[in-house]
TORVO-138012 format. One record per residue (C-alpha): residue in one letter; x, y, z. Coordinates in steps of 0.25 Angstrom, whole numbers, plus 5000, padded with zeros to 4 digits. Each point is the difference from the previous one (the first is absolute). Layout:
+------+------+-------+------+
! rest ! east ! north !   up !
+------+------+-------+------+
!    A !    X !     Y !    Z !
...
+------+------+-------+------+
// end
This chain:
+------+------+-------+------+
! rest ! east ! north !   up !
+------+------+-------+------+
!    M ! 5034 !  5059 ! 4992 !
!    I ! 4994 !  4986 ! 5000 !
!    I ! 4986 !  4998 ! 5002 !
!    L ! 4994 !  4987 ! 5002 !
!    L ! 4985 !  4997 ! 4996 !
!    R ! 4992 !  4988 ! 5004 !
!    H ! 4991 !  4995 ! 4989 !
!    G ! 4986 !  5002 ! 5001 !
!    K ! 4988 !  4991 ! 5004 !
!    T ! 5000 !  4987 ! 4992 !
!    E ! 4990 !  4989 ! 4997 !
!    H ! 5006 !  4992 ! 5012 !
!    N ! 5001 !  5007 ! 5013 !
!    D ! 4996 !  4990 ! 5011 !
!    G ! 5012 !  4991 ! 5001 !
!    F ! 5014 !  4998 ! 4996 !
!    Y ! 5003 !  5003 ! 4985 !
!    G ! 5015 !  5003 ! 5000 !
!    S ! 5005 !  4994 ! 4987 !
!    T ! 4986 !  4998 ! 4995 !
!    D ! 4997 !  5009 ! 4988 !
!    S ! 4987 !  5007 ! 5005 !
!    Q ! 4995 !  5010 ! 4991 !
!    L ! 4997 !  5015 ! 5004 !
!    T ! 4985 !  5004 ! 5001 !
!    N ! 4996 !  5013 ! 4993 !
!    D ! 4999 !  5007 ! 5013 !
!    G ! 5014 !  4995 ! 5004 !
!    L ! 5006 !  5005 ! 4987 !
!    Q ! 4993 !  5014 ! 5001 !
!    A ! 5005 !  5001 ! 5015 !
!    M ! 5014 !  4998 ! 4995 !
!    H ! 4999 !  5011 ! 4990 !
!    Q ! 4994 !  5009 ! 5010 !
!    A ! 5011 !  4998 ! 5010 !
!    C ! 5010 !  5004 ! 4990 !
!    E ! 4993 !  5012 ! 4994 !
!    A ! 5009 !  5010 ! 5008 !
!    L ! 5013 !  4992 ! 4997 !
!    S ! 5010 !  5004 ! 4989 !
!    I ! 5009 !  4988 ! 4997 !
!    D ! 5012 !  4997 ! 4991 !
!    A ! 4998 !  4985 ! 5000 !
!    I ! 4992 !  4988 ! 5005 !
!    V ! 5005 !  4987 ! 5006 !
!    T ! 4989 !  4989 ! 5001 !
!    S ! 4998 !  4986 ! 5005 !
!    P ! 4997 !  4991 ! 4989 !
!    L ! 4987 !  4996 ! 5006 !
!    A ! 4988 !  5005 ! 4992 !
!    R ! 4994 !  5008 ! 5012 !
!    C ! 5012 !  5009 ! 4999 !
!    H ! 5005 !  4999 ! 4986 !
!    Q ! 4987 !  5003 ! 4993 !
!    F ! 4999 !  5014 ! 5007 !
!    A ! 5015 !  5002 ! 4998 !
!    Q ! 4999 !  4999 ! 4985 !
!    Q ! 4988 !  5009 ! 5000 !
!    L ! 5007 !  5011 ! 5008 !
!    G ! 5013 !  4998 ! 4992 !
!    E ! 4993 !  5003 ! 4987 !
!    Q ! 4992 !  5012 ! 5007 !
!    C ! 5013 !  5006 ! 5005 !
!    H ! 5009 !  4996 ! 4989 !
!    C ! 5010 !  4994 ! 5009 !
!    P ! 5007 !  4986 ! 5000 !
!    V ! 4994 !  4988 ! 5008 !
!    F ! 5010 !  4990 ! 5005 !
!    V ! 4994 !  4986 ! 5004 !
!    L ! 5008 !  4995 ! 5013 !
!    P ! 4996 !  4986 ! 5004 !
!    P ! 5007 !  5001 ! 5013 !
!    I ! 4990 !  5009 ! 5006 !
!    R ! 4988 !  4991 ! 4997 !
!    E ! 4992 !  4996 ! 5012 !
!    Y ! 5004 !  4989 ! 5010 !
!    H ! 4997 !  4986 ! 4995 !
!    F ! 4990 !  4993 ! 5010 !
!    G ! 5002 !  4986 ! 4995 !
!    D ! 4989 !  4990 ! 5004 !
!    W ! 4992 !  5012 ! 5005 !
!    E ! 4999 !  5007 ! 4987 !
!    G ! 4986 !  5003 ! 4997 !
!    V ! 4995 !  4996 ! 5014 !
!    S ! 4991 !  5009 ! 5008 !
!    I ! 5004 !  5005 ! 5014 !
!    A ! 4987 !  4994 ! 5005 !
!    Q ! 5003 !  4987 ! 4995 !
!    L ! 5014 !  5000 ! 5006 !
!    W ! 4994 !  5004 ! 5013 !
!    Q ! 4992 !  4987 ! 5000 !
!    T ! 5010 !  4991 ! 4995 !
!    N ! 5014 !  5005 ! 5005 !
!    P ! 4998 !  5011 ! 5010 !
!    Q ! 5013 !  4997 ! 5007 !
!    D ! 5008 !  5001 ! 4987 !
!    L ! 4993 !  5013 ! 4996 !
!    E ! 5003 !  5006 ! 5014 !
!    A ! 5014 !  4995 ! 4998 !
!    L ! 5001 !  5008 ! 4987 !
!    W ! 4995 !  5013 ! 5006 !
!    T ! 5008 !  4998 ! 5013 !
!    D ! 5014 !  4998 ! 4993 !
!    I ! 5002 !  4999 ! 4985 !
!    N ! 5015 !  4997 ! 5002 !
!    Q ! 4997 !  4988 ! 5008 !
!    F ! 4987 !  4994 ! 4992 !
!    T ! 4999 !  4997 ! 4985 !
!    P ! 4987 !  4995 ! 4995 !
!    P ! 5001 !  4986 ! 4993 !
!    N ! 5007 !  5001 ! 4987 !
!    A ! 5001 !  5016 ! 5001 !
!    E ! 5013 !  5008 ! 4999 !
!    S ! 5007 !  5003 ! 5013 !
!    F ! 5000 !  5014 ! 5005 !
!    A ! 5015 !  4999 ! 4998 !
!    T ! 4999 !  4997 ! 4985 !
!    F ! 4989 !  5011 ! 4999 !
!    S ! 5009 !  5010 ! 5006 !
!    A ! 5012 !  4996 ! 4992 !
!    R ! 4992 !  5002 ! 4987 !
!    L ! 4995 !  5013 ! 5005 !
!    Q ! 5014 !  5005 ! 5003 !
!    Q ! 5004 !  4996 ! 4985 !
!    G ! 4988 !  5008 ! 4995 !
!    I ! 5004 !  5012 ! 5009 !
!    E ! 5014 !  5000 ! 4994 !
!    N ! 4994 !  5001 ! 4986 !
!    I ! 4991 !  5011 ! 5004 !
!    I ! 5012 !  5008 ! 5006 !
!    T ! 5007 !  4998 ! 4987 !
!    W ! 4988 !  5005 ! 4992 !
!    Q ! 4999 !  5012 ! 5009 !
!    Q ! 5013 !  5005 ! 4995 !
!    D ! 4993 !  5003 ! 4987 !
!    Y ! 4986 !  5002 ! 5004 !
!    Q ! 4999 !  5009 ! 5013 !
!    R ! 4985 !  4998 ! 5002 !
!    L ! 4996 !  4986 ! 5000 !
!    L ! 4987 !  4994 ! 5003 !
!    V ! 5001 !  4985 ! 5004 !
!    V ! 4987 !  4992 ! 4998 !
!    T ! 5000 !  4989 ! 5010 !
!    H ! 4992 !  4992 ! 5011 !
!    A ! 4997 !  5001 ! 5015 !
!    G ! 5009 !  4989 ! 5004 !
!    V ! 5012 !  5006 ! 4993 !
!    I ! 4997 !  5014 ! 5007 !
!    R ! 4999 !  4993 ! 5013 !
!    A ! 5012 !  4991 ! 4998 !
!    L ! 5009 !  5012 ! 4997 !
!    R ! 4996 !  5007 ! 5013 !
!    L ! 5003 !  4987 ! 5008 !
!    M ! 5013 !  4999 ! 4992 !
!    A ! 5003 !  5014 ! 5005 !
!    G ! 4997 !  4997 ! 5014 !
!    Q ! 4988 !  5010 ! 5000 !
!    T ! 4992 !  4989 ! 5006 !
!    T ! 5001 !  4987 ! 5007 !
!    A ! 4997 !  4986 ! 4994 !
!    D ! 4987 !  4999 ! 5009 !
!    Q ! 4995 !  5014 ! 4995 !
!    W ! 5005 !  5000 ! 4986 !
!    L ! 4985 !  4998 ! 4995 !
!    T ! 4995 !  5012 ! 5008 !
!    Y ! 5005 !  5011 ! 4990 !
!    P ! 4988 !  5005 ! 4992 !
!    V ! 5002 !  4997 ! 4985 !
!    D ! 4987 !  5003 ! 4994 !
!    N ! 4996 !  4997 ! 4986 !
!    A ! 5006 !  5011 ! 4991 !
!    S ! 5008 !  5007 ! 5011 !
!    L ! 5013 !  5007 ! 4998 !
!    H ! 5012 !  4999 ! 5009 !
!    L ! 5013 !  5007 ! 5000 !
!    F ! 5012 !  4991 ! 4999 !
!    H ! 5015 !  5003 ! 5004 !
!    P ! 5008 !  4989 ! 4993 !
!    H ! 5013 !  5001 ! 5008 !
!    T ! 4993 !  4998 ! 5013 !
!    F ! 4988 !  4992 ! 4995 !
!    T ! 4991 !  5009 ! 5008 !
!    V ! 4986 !  5002 ! 4996 !
!    E ! 4990 !  5011 ! 5004 !
!    P ! 4986 !  5004 ! 4995 !
!    F ! 5000 !  5010 ! 4989 !
!    I ! 4989 !  5010 ! 4997 !
!    P ! 5003 !  5009 ! 4988 !
!    T ! 4995 !  5014 ! 5004 !
!    E ! 5004 !  5006 ! 4986 !
!    R ! 5005 !  4995 ! 4987 !
!    I ! 5014 !  4995 ! 5003 !
+------+------+-------+------+
// end
C-alpha cells in the first residue's frame, strides 16, 4: 500500500511556491501528525523540500522506520512565477495564468520546467518507490499538491483543463496505485 500525504499549511499559501523552500507552520505540522495517527507504516519517502522533509524526519523517528529523501517528487518549479501571488498574476498576466490552468501540457511559465520534464522526473521517482515497496510493503510518501494532481493527469484520471480541480487539501491523504498512477482520496477508518 502506498499512501500519499500532502504537506501541511506553510508560511506561504497565497501564490506559487513550488521549488521555494517554504516552512511549515506549527498548525501545518500538527495537522500532518493528526492525519497519520491511524497509519501503520514500514518506511517513509519524502520530497527534499522542508515542508515535507521536516515532518518525515519526525515521523520516522517516532515510528522507528527509515526515511528516504527522493528529489524527483519535489513540487513543480514555476520559474519566474516562484513566490508570486495569484492575485498579482491576475493583474499582470491573466492570459498566461488562464493558459496554465487550461492546459499545462501546452503552456509553461517563463523559465519554469515544462510539464513533460515534470512528468518525466515523477516517473523516475515512482520507479524508485516501486523498488522500495519490494522491501517495505506500507509506504507513506510525503509530497505536494502538484505532484498528486500530476499523477492523476498522467494516469488519464483527469483532463488537462480539469487537472487542478481534484481536491488536495493541506495534510490530506491519498491512496496511490503505482502501476496505473491512479490516485484516490484515502480516509483511514482503523489502524492499517
